[in-house]
ZAMARGU-4260 file (C-alpha; in steps of 0.2 Angstrom, whole numbers, plus 5000, padded with zeros to 4 digits):
<rodrens>
0) 5640/5515/5756 | 5632/5498/5752 | 5616/5506/5746 | 5626/5517/5734 | 5636/5502/5728
5) 5620/5492/5725 | 5612/5507/5715 | 5628/5508/5705 | 5627/5489/5701 | 5609/5490/5696
10) 5612/5505/5685 | 5627/5496/5677 | 5616/5480/5674 | 5603/5490/5665 | 5616/5499/5654
15) 5624/5482/5650 | 5607/5474/5646 | 5603/5489/5634 | 5620/5487/5626 | 5618/5468/5624
20) 5600/5470/5617 | 5607/5483/5604 | 5622/5472/5600 | 5611/5457/5596 | 5597/5466/5587
25) 5598/5463/5568 | 5591/5473/5553 | 5578/5461/5545 | 5579/5459/5527 | 5565/5466/5515
30) 5551/5454/5513 | 5552/5448/5531 | 5534/5443/5536 | 5529/5448/5554 | 5518/5435/5561
35) 5513/5427/5578 | 5526/5414/5574 | 5541/5426/5574 | 5535/5442/5583 | 5544/5438/5599
40) 5560/5433/5590 | 5561/5449/5579 | 5552/5462/5589 | 5568/5470/5595 | 5576/5469/5578
45) 5576/5484/5566 | 5570/5488/5549 | 5576/5505/5541 | 5584/5508/5558 | 5568/5507/5568
50) 5564/5492/5579 | 5549/5481/5573 | 5541/5483/5590 | 5541/5502/5590 | 5532/5502/5573
55) 5517/5492/5579 | 5503/5500/5589 | 5495/5490/5604 | 5481/5485/5593 | 5492/5480/5578
60) 5502/5469/5589 | 5486/5462/5596 | 5480/5457/5579 | 5496/5449/5574 | 5496/5439/5590
65) 5478/5434/5591 | 5470/5437/5574 | 5481/5429/5560 | 5487/5446/5554 | 5504/5445/5544
70) 5514/5460/5539 | 5527/5458/5525 | 5539/5473/5527 | 5546/5483/5512 | 5557/5498/5510
75) 5548/5514/5511 | 5545/5524/5495 | 5541/5543/5494 | 5525/5549/5488 | 5527/5563/5475
80) 5517/5578/5480 | 5508/5586/5465 | 5516/5603/5461 | 5500/5613/5459 | 5493/5605/5476
85) 5510/5610/5484 | 5508/5628/5477 | 5490/5630/5483 | 5494/5623/5500 | 5509/5635/5503
90) 5498/5649/5497 | 5486/5646/5511 | 5499/5652/5523 | 5500/5669/5514 | 5481/5669/5514
95) 5481/5667/5532 | 5471/5651/5533 | 5464/5648/5551 | 5451/5639/5561 | 5439/5652/5568
100) 5437/5648/5586 | 5419/5653/5587 | 5412/5644/5571 | 5426/5630/5571 | 5426/5632/5552
105) 5442/5636/5541 | 5444/5653/5534 | 5456/5659/5521 | 5457/5642/5512 | 5455/5640/5493
110) 5463/5623/5488 | 5477/5611/5494 | 5479/5608/5512 | 5475/5623/5523 | 5489/5620/5536
115) 5505/5614/5527 | 5515/5618/5542 | 5510/5609/5558 | 5517/5614/5574 | 5516/5601/5588
120) 5515/5614/5601 | 5500/5622/5593 | 5485/5618/5604 | 5475/5617/5587 | 5488/5605/5579
125) 5476/5589/5580 | 5461/5599/5573 | 5472/5606/5559 | 5478/5589/5554 | 5460/5583/5552
130) 5456/5598/5542 | 5470/5595/5531 | 5463/5578/5528 | 5445/5584/5525 | 5450/5598/5513
135) 5467/5594/5506 | 5467/5576/5501 | 5477/5571/5485 | 5461/5565/5477 | 5459/5576/5462
140) 5443/5586/5457 | 5434/5571/5451 | 5437/5553/5457 | 5428/5538/5448 | 5428/5520/5454
145) 5417/5511/5441 | 5420/5494/5449 | 5423/5489/5467 | 5416/5477/5479 | 5412/5477/5498
150) 5415/5459/5504 | 5405/5454/5520 | 5416/5442/5530 | 5411/5431/5544 | 5426/5427/5555
155) 5423/5409/5555 | 5414/5405/5539 | 5422/5417/5527 | 5415/5428/5513 | 5396/5427/5512
160) 5392/5442/5501 | 5401/5451/5487 | 5390/5465/5481 | 5397/5476/5467 | 5396/5495/5466
165) 5401/5511/5457 | 5406/5527/5465 | 5409/5545/5459 | 5414/5560/5469 | 5415/5578/5461
170) 5423/5593/5470 | 5415/5610/5468 | 5427/5618/5479 | 5446/5617/5482 | 5448/5612/5463
175) 5465/5611/5455 | 5460/5610/5437 | 5454/5625/5427 | 5456/5643/5431 | 5445/5643/5447
180) 5446/5634/5463 | 5427/5636/5466 | 5412/5631/5455 | 5395/5639/5458 | 5391/5650/5473
185) 5404/5642/5485 | 5392/5634/5497 | 5394/5617/5491 | 5410/5607/5495 | 5406/5593/5482
190) 5394/5579/5478 | 5394/5560/5476 | 5385/5545/5470 | 5386/5528/5476 | 5375/5513/5470
195) 5376/5495/5468 | 5377/5486/5452 | 5375/5468/5458 | 5368/5456/5465 | 5350/5457/5457
200) 5342/5461/5474 | 5353/5476/5477 | 5355/5482/5459 | 5351/5501/5458 | 5351/5504/5477
205) 5361/5519/5480 | 5364/5536/5488 | 5367/5554/5481 | 5375/5566/5493 | 5379/5585/5493
210) 5392/5590/5505 | 5394/5609/5511 | 5408/5620/5515 | 5400/5625/5531 | 5393/5617/5547
215) 5378/5612/5538 | 5375/5593/5538 | 5375/5584/5521 | 5359/5583/5511 | 5357/5565/5506
220) 5345/5554/5497 | 5343/5535/5494 | 5335/5527/5479 | 5326/5511/5482 | 5323/5502/5466
225) 5310/5490/5473 | 5298/5504/5474 | 5306/5516/5462 | 5306/5529/5475 | 5319/5542/5482
230) 5319/5545/5500 | 5328/5559/5509 | 5339/5554/5523 | 5340/5563/5540 | 5354/5575/5544
235) 5362/5562/5556 | 5364/5550/5541 | 5383/5553/5542 | 5383/5543/5558 | 5372/5528/5551
240) 5379/5511/5545 | 5382/5509/5526 | 5368/5496/5523 | 5372/5480/5533 | 5391/5483/5533
245) 5402/5485/5548 | 5406/5503/5543 | 5397/5519/5546 | 5396/5533/5533 | 5408/5541/5545
250) 5420/5527/5542 | 5422/5528/5524 | 5441/5529/5522 | 5441/5529/5541 | 5436/5547/5544
255) 5422/5555/5534 | 5414/5569/5544 | 5415/5587/5543 | 5428/5590/5557 | 5417/5603/5566
260) 5404/5589/5569 | 5416/5581/5581 | 5417/5589/5599 | 5436/5589/5600 | 5453/5583/5595
265) 5468/5578/5605 | 5486/5576/5598 | 5493/5560/5606 | 5510/5562/5597 | 5520/5557/5582
270) 5527/5540/5579 | 5532/5527/5566 | 5520/5513/5560 | 5520/5500/5547 | 5507/5504/5534
275) 5503/5502/5516 | 5506/5518/5506 | 5512/5510/5490 | 5500/5495/5489 | 5501/5481/5476
280) 5486/5483/5464 | 5474/5478/5459 | 5469/5469/5475 | 5454/5462/5467 | 5450/5453/5451
285) 5431/5451/5449 | 5434/5438/5435 | 5445/5426/5446 | 5438/5409/5448 | 5446/5404/5464
290) 5447/5414/5481 | 5465/5417/5478 | 5463/5423/5460 | 5449/5435/5465 | 5457/5442/5481
295) 5476/5441/5479 | 5479/5451/5495 | 5468/5441/5506 | 5473/5425/5515 | 5460/5411/5513
300) 5460/5406/5531 | 5450/5412/5546 | 5446/5426/5549 | 5447/5429/5530 | 5448/5448/5532
305) 5467/5449/5534 | 5475/5458/5520 | 5491/5448/5523 | 5499/5449/5505 | 5503/5468/5503
310) 5518/5479/5506 | 5519/5487/5523 | 5532/5500/5525 | 5538/5512/5539 | 5528/5528/5539
315) 5528/5543/5551 | 5511/5547/5557 | 5501/5559/5569 | 5491/5550/5582 | 5475/5559/5585
320) 5460/5556/5597 | 5444/5562/5590 | 5428/5564/5601 | 5412/5563/5592 | 5395/5570/5597
325) 5386/5561/5611 | 5373/5553/5599 | 5387/5545/5589 | 5389/5526/5591 | 5407/5528/5596
330) 5414/5537/5611 | 5430/5540/5602 | 5441/5537/5587 | 5460/5536/5586 | 5467/5539/5569
335) 5484/5538/5562 | 5488/5551/5549 | 5503/5552/5538 | 5515/5567/5542 | 5520/5571/5524
340) 5503/5572/5516 | 5484/5569/5521 | 5482/5551/5522 | 5474/5540/5536 | 5481/5522/5537
345) 5473/5516/5553 | 5458/5519/5564 | 5452/5512/5581 | 5434/5514/5586 | 5428/5513/5604
350) 5410/5510/5610 | 5400/5521/5622 | 5408/5512/5637 | 5425/5516/5631 | 5429/5498/5625
355) 5438/5494/5610 | 5426/5490/5596 | 5433/5491/5578 | 5449/5491/5569 | 5450/5500/5552
360) 5464/5499/5539 | 5466/5507/5522 | 5479/5503/5508 | 5483/5516/5496 | 5494/5519/5481
365) 5499/5534/5470 | 5495/5536/5452 | 5496/5549/5438 | 5479/5555/5431 | 5477/5558/5412
370) 5479/5577/5415 | 5495/5574/5425 | 5489/5576/5442 | 5498/5565/5455 | 5484/5558/5466
375) 5483/5545/5480 | 5470/5531/5478 | 5463/5518/5489 | 5467/5500/5483 | 5457/5492/5497
380) 5452/5493/5516 | 5445/5483/5530 | 5433/5488/5544 | 5433/5474/5557 | 5420/5473/5571
385) 5428/5461/5584 | 5414/5458/5596 | 5403/5453/5581 | 5418/5443/5573 | 5413/5451/5557
390) 5422/5462/5544 | 5419/5472/5529 | 5433/5472/5516 | 5433/5485/5502 | 5442/5481/5486
395) 5444/5491/5470 | 5446/5486/5452 | 5460/5499/5451 | 5463/5497/5432 | 5446/5506/5429
400) 5449/5520/5442 | 5448/5538/5434 | 5454/5554/5441 | 5449/5571/5433 | 5441/5563/5417
405) 5438/5576/5404 | 5420/5582/5401 | 5412/5577/5417 | 5401/5591/5425 | 5393/5594/5442
410) 5376/5592/5434 | 5381/5574/5429 | 5382/5570/5448 | 5364/5572/5453 | 5349/5564/5460
415) 5342/5562/5442 | 5358/5552/5438 | 5356/5541/5453 | 5338/5537/5448 | 5343/5533/5430
420) 5356/5521/5436 | 5344/5513/5448 | 5332/5509/5433
</rodrens>
């Protein structure tokens, strides 16, 4: 009898504790900044009905407590999904889009996201979400970022390099402009050019890449202005670092591999996180004279890579564990992908020993292209190598970004173009 009474008393105590914590929890106002100074005080408070603590992953909370990260919270805003993209995405259901278990390639896809209806009980759910990202981003048929920077940041000393660059990506498959979703013979997925415009010792250095709609690895070339020569890169270049930065080619916008190149995927679940889907922009002003004028989103204090002055809002995400091939520098990547549309906000990379290595975050915003397409663009991002205490911060001069500009052809994005830019 005493044991039963003690059990009942303990149960009542737990219930009372939960009731009291709920009763004293408060809804924090918009604009509240989550930081190391207040996280313990507001962790059980709510925002849009969800507790602050429940919207912070383990690594997010660690950064806030130990690395100076601050998150201003704002009310969530819906992303308008482009009408033609939605139509093509739903058409893939009728087309019978599927992942061939033998080839691990998607069949029956033409444009939009191949799998608009994700069933969490589907054993292929995680892989389908990654294919949606790879094939169905709201990026337009042509994306041009004529001016962006890749800041090299020392966690103690601050920014020590600010190279400037241009980027163009042209889709030859999955197109939503014109009358056909495919240009050419359908083997190519698209092509892209990236080259530096400053400083002088980097000017002209760049790469040209052809991506394929198959398991075939990318064809990639690098132009080296010092010797005025083009060199072909190996098939494993997608796993290599981008110059001397903290990111691999595979880390561009967090996940930049053909999904079948990875060994496997595991759906860890769905949850809410605080992320930047409606970023302030621009996050970079190349003509600014002070740190704050040039980098309005960054905090001018160690470790200097924290984008503390943006808009973080509640977003529901899929949490997916991705296992790369054995020759990859990482043993696994964990990515956080928006449930409503293909967008990755955060990534965690682990070394071959399984130890936490890098944290990646990207901030995005929506814009309407000249042709009316509703695309999603990157305003900036950070790849942080914690053992090295070094970060690479990517920031775009968003006022110059162009989506689906008239007149650009696939032949304008070529090796010849890269060579001409390098000279």
